[in-house]
DSSP file (Angstrom, degrees, kcal/mol; ACC not computed):
  #  RESIDUE AA STRUCTURE BP1 BP2  ACC     N-H-->O    O-->H-N    N-H-->O    O-->H-N    TCO  KAPPA ALPHA  PHI   PSI    X-CA   Y-CA   Z-CA
    1    1 A M     >        0   0    0      0, 0.0     4,-2.3     0, 0.0     5,-0.2   0.000 360.0 360.0 360.0 -36.1    0.0    0.0    0.0
    2    2 A L  H  >  +     0   0    0      1,-0.2     4,-2.4     2,-0.2     5,-0.2   0.881 360.0  52.3 -64.9 -36.9    2.9    2.4    0.7
    3    3 A E  H  > S+     0   0    0      2,-0.2     4,-2.4     1,-0.2    -1,-0.2   0.905 109.9  49.0 -64.2 -40.7    4.3    1.9   -2.8
    4    4 A A  H  > S+     0   0    0      2,-0.2     4,-2.4     1,-0.2    -2,-0.2   0.895 111.4  49.4 -65.2 -40.3    0.9    2.7   -4.3
    5    5 A A  H  X S+     0   0    0     -4,-2.3     4,-2.4     2,-0.2    -2,-0.2   0.896 111.0  49.9 -65.7 -40.0    0.6    5.9   -2.1
    6    6 A E  H  X S+     0   0    0     -4,-2.4     4,-2.1     2,-0.2    -2,-0.2   0.921 111.6  47.9 -64.8 -43.8    4.1    6.9   -3.1
    7    7 A A  H  X S+     0   0    0     -4,-2.4     4,-2.3     2,-0.2    -2,-0.2   0.907 111.5  50.8 -63.0 -42.2    3.3    6.5   -6.8
    8    8 A L  H  X S+     0   0    0     -4,-2.4     4,-2.8     1,-0.2     5,-0.2   0.916 108.4  52.6 -61.7 -43.0    0.0    8.4   -6.4
    9    9 A G  H  X S+     0   0    0     -4,-2.4     4,-2.1     1,-0.2    -1,-0.2   0.899 109.5  48.7 -59.9 -41.6    1.9   11.2   -4.7
   10   10 A E  H  X S+     0   0    0     -4,-2.1     4,-1.9     2,-0.2    -1,-0.2   0.910 112.5  47.9 -65.3 -42.3    4.4   11.4   -7.5
   11   11 A E  H  X S+     0   0    0     -4,-2.3     4,-2.6     1,-0.2    -2,-0.2   0.898 111.1  50.8 -65.5 -40.2    1.6   11.5  -10.1
   12   12 A L  H  X S+     0   0    0     -4,-2.8     4,-2.4     2,-0.2    -1,-0.2   0.882 107.2  54.1 -65.4 -37.3   -0.3   14.2   -8.1
   13   13 A T  H  X S+     0   0    0     -4,-2.1     4,-1.1    -5,-0.2    -1,-0.2   0.934 111.8  44.3 -61.3 -45.5    2.8   16.3   -8.0
   14   14 A Q  H >X S+     0   0    0     -4,-1.9     4,-1.1     1,-0.2     3,-0.5   0.918 113.2  51.0 -64.5 -43.6    3.2   16.2  -11.7
   15   15 A T  H 3X S+     0   0    0     -4,-2.6     4,-2.7     1,-0.2     3,-0.3   0.857 101.2  62.8 -63.2 -35.6   -0.5   16.8  -12.3
   16   16 A Q  H 3< S+     0   0    0     -4,-2.4    -1,-0.2     1,-0.2    -2,-0.2   0.869 105.7  45.8 -58.6 -37.0   -0.4   19.8  -10.0
   17   17 A F  H << S+     0   0    0     -4,-1.1    -1,-0.2    -3,-0.5    -2,-0.2   0.777 118.9  41.7 -75.9 -26.6    2.0   21.5  -12.4
   18   18 A E  H  < S+     0   0    0     -4,-1.1     2,-0.2    -3,-0.3    -2,-0.2   0.732 106.9  65.4 -93.6 -25.1   -0.1   20.6  -15.5
   19   19 A A  S  < S-     0   0    0     -4,-2.7     2,-0.1    -5,-0.1     0, 0.0  -0.602  82.9-108.8-101.3 157.3   -3.6   21.2  -14.2
   20   20 A G     >  -     0   0    0     -2,-0.2     4,-2.8     1,-0.1     5,-0.2  -0.355  39.5-102.1 -73.9 165.1   -5.4   24.4  -13.2
   21   21 A D  H  > S+     0   0    0      1,-0.2     4,-2.4     2,-0.2     5,-0.2   0.907 121.6  46.6 -57.2 -46.0   -6.2   25.0   -9.6
   22   22 A S  H  > S+     0   0    0      1,-0.2     4,-1.9     2,-0.2    -1,-0.2   0.916 114.1  47.7 -64.6 -43.9   -9.9   24.1   -9.9
   23   23 A E  H  > S+     0   0    0      1,-0.2     4,-2.1     2,-0.2    -2,-0.2   0.906 112.2  49.7 -63.8 -42.0   -9.1   20.9  -11.9
   24   24 A F  H  X S+     0   0    0     -4,-2.8     4,-2.5     1,-0.2    -2,-0.2   0.897 108.5  52.5 -65.8 -40.0   -6.4   19.8   -9.4
   25   25 A E  H  X S+     0   0    0     -4,-2.4     4,-2.2    -5,-0.2    -1,-0.2   0.899 108.9  50.6 -62.3 -39.7   -8.7   20.3   -6.5
   26   26 A T  H  X S+     0   0    0     -4,-1.9     4,-2.2     2,-0.2    -1,-0.2   0.908 109.4  50.9 -63.3 -41.9  -11.3   18.1   -8.2
   27   27 A I  H  X S+     0   0    0     -4,-2.1     4,-2.5     1,-0.2    -2,-0.2   0.912 109.6  50.6 -61.7 -43.3   -8.7   15.5   -8.8
   28   28 A L  H  X S+     0   0    0     -4,-2.5     4,-2.6     1,-0.2    -1,-0.2   0.909 109.7  50.0 -61.7 -42.1   -7.7   15.6   -5.1
   29   29 A E  H  X S+     0   0    0     -4,-2.2     4,-2.2     2,-0.2    -1,-0.2   0.901 111.3  48.9 -63.6 -40.5  -11.3   15.2   -4.0
   30   30 A E  H  X S+     0   0    0     -4,-2.2     4,-2.5     2,-0.2    -2,-0.2   0.900 111.8  49.1 -65.7 -40.5  -11.7   12.2   -6.3
   31   31 A C  H  X S+     0   0    0     -4,-2.5     4,-2.8     2,-0.2     5,-0.2   0.920 110.1  51.1 -63.2 -44.1   -8.5   10.6   -5.0
   32   32 A T  H  X S+     0   0    0     -4,-2.6     4,-2.4     1,-0.2    11,-0.3   0.915 111.4  47.8 -60.0 -43.9   -9.7   11.2   -1.4
   33   33 A E  H  X S+     0   0    0     -4,-2.2     4,-2.4     2,-0.2    -1,-0.2   0.922 112.4  48.6 -64.0 -44.6  -13.0    9.5   -2.1
   34   34 A A  H  X S+     0   0    0     -4,-2.5     4,-2.3     2,-0.2    -2,-0.2   0.906 112.2  48.7 -63.6 -41.7  -11.4    6.6   -3.9
   35   35 A I  H  X S+     0   0    0     -4,-2.8     4,-2.8     2,-0.2     6,-0.4   0.915 111.1  50.6 -64.2 -42.5   -8.9    6.0   -1.0
   36   36 A S  H  X S+     0   0    0     -4,-2.4     4,-2.3    -5,-0.2     5,-0.3   0.906 111.7  47.7 -61.8 -41.7  -11.7    6.2    1.5
   37   37 A E  H  < S+     0   0    0     -4,-2.4    -1,-0.2     1,-0.2    -2,-0.2   0.904 115.4  45.1 -65.6 -40.8  -13.7    3.6   -0.4
   38   38 A E  H  < S+     0   0    0     -4,-2.3    -2,-0.2    -5,-0.2    -1,-0.2   0.893 124.5  31.1 -70.9 -40.7  -10.7    1.3   -0.7
   39   39 A T  H  < S-     0   0    0     -4,-2.8    -2,-0.2     2,-0.2    -3,-0.2   0.698  96.0-129.3 -93.7 -20.5   -9.5    1.6    2.8
   40   40 A G  S  < S+     0   0    0     -4,-2.3     2,-0.5    -5,-0.3    -3,-0.1   0.555  71.5 120.2  79.8   7.5  -12.8    2.1    4.6
   41   41 A I        -     0   0    0     -6,-0.4     2,-0.7    -5,-0.3    -1,-0.3  -0.922  63.4-135.4-108.8 124.5  -11.3    5.1    6.4
   42   42 A Q    >>  -     0   0    0     -2,-0.5     4,-2.4     1,-0.2     3,-0.6  -0.698  12.5-149.0 -79.6 116.5  -12.9    8.5    5.9
   43   43 A Y  H 3> S+     0   0    0     -2,-0.7     4,-2.6   -11,-0.3     5,-0.2   0.895  94.4  51.3 -54.1 -47.4  -10.0   10.9    5.3
   44   44 A D  H 3>>S+     0   0    0      1,-0.2     5,-1.2     2,-0.2     4,-0.6   0.814 112.2  47.4 -67.1 -27.8  -11.7   13.9    6.9
   45   45 A D  H <45S+     0   0    0     -3,-0.6    -1,-0.2     3,-0.2     3,-0.2   0.906 115.5  44.4 -73.1 -42.5  -12.5   11.9   10.1
   46   46 A A  H  <5S+     0   0    0     -4,-2.4    -2,-0.2     1,-0.2    -3,-0.2   0.821 125.6  30.8 -71.6 -31.9   -9.0   10.5   10.4
   47   47 A C  H  <5S-     0   0    0     -4,-2.6    -1,-0.2    -5,-0.2    -2,-0.2   0.325 103.2-119.4-114.0   6.8   -7.2   13.8    9.7
   48   48 A D  T  <5 +     0   0    0     -4,-0.6     2,-0.2    -3,-0.2    -3,-0.2   0.932  66.7 134.9  54.9  52.2   -9.7   16.3   11.1
   49   49 A T  S   <S-     0   0    0     -5,-1.2    -1,-0.2    -6,-0.2     4,-0.1  -0.628  70.8-106.1-117.6 179.5  -10.2   18.1    7.7
   50   50 A D  S    S-     0   0    0     -2,-0.2     3,-0.1     2,-0.2    -6,-0.1  -0.022  78.4 -75.8 -96.3  29.3  -13.3   19.3    5.9
   51   51 A G  S    S+     0   0    0      1,-0.3     2,-0.4    -9,-0.0    -7,-0.1   0.531 103.2 105.0  95.9   6.7  -13.0   16.5    3.4
   52   52 A C              0   0    0     -9,-0.1    -1,-0.3    -8,-0.1    -2,-0.2  -0.948 360.0 360.0-124.6 143.8  -10.1   17.8    1.2
   53   53 A C              0   0    0     -2,-0.4    -1,-0.1   -28,-0.2   -24,-0.0   0.489 360.0 360.0 -61.9 360.0   -6.5   16.6    1.1
């Protein structure tokens, strides 16, 4: 799982430079939702956020 997270982080870093702010925020929200579905852990509950990475 750590390797997958590391790869995702690298891809997100590259995407951040290529995408506009609004598009990148949408991508982050989609990633957060997918991770929550896969792990069963709600990101905003675990990290005390408002649902965004």
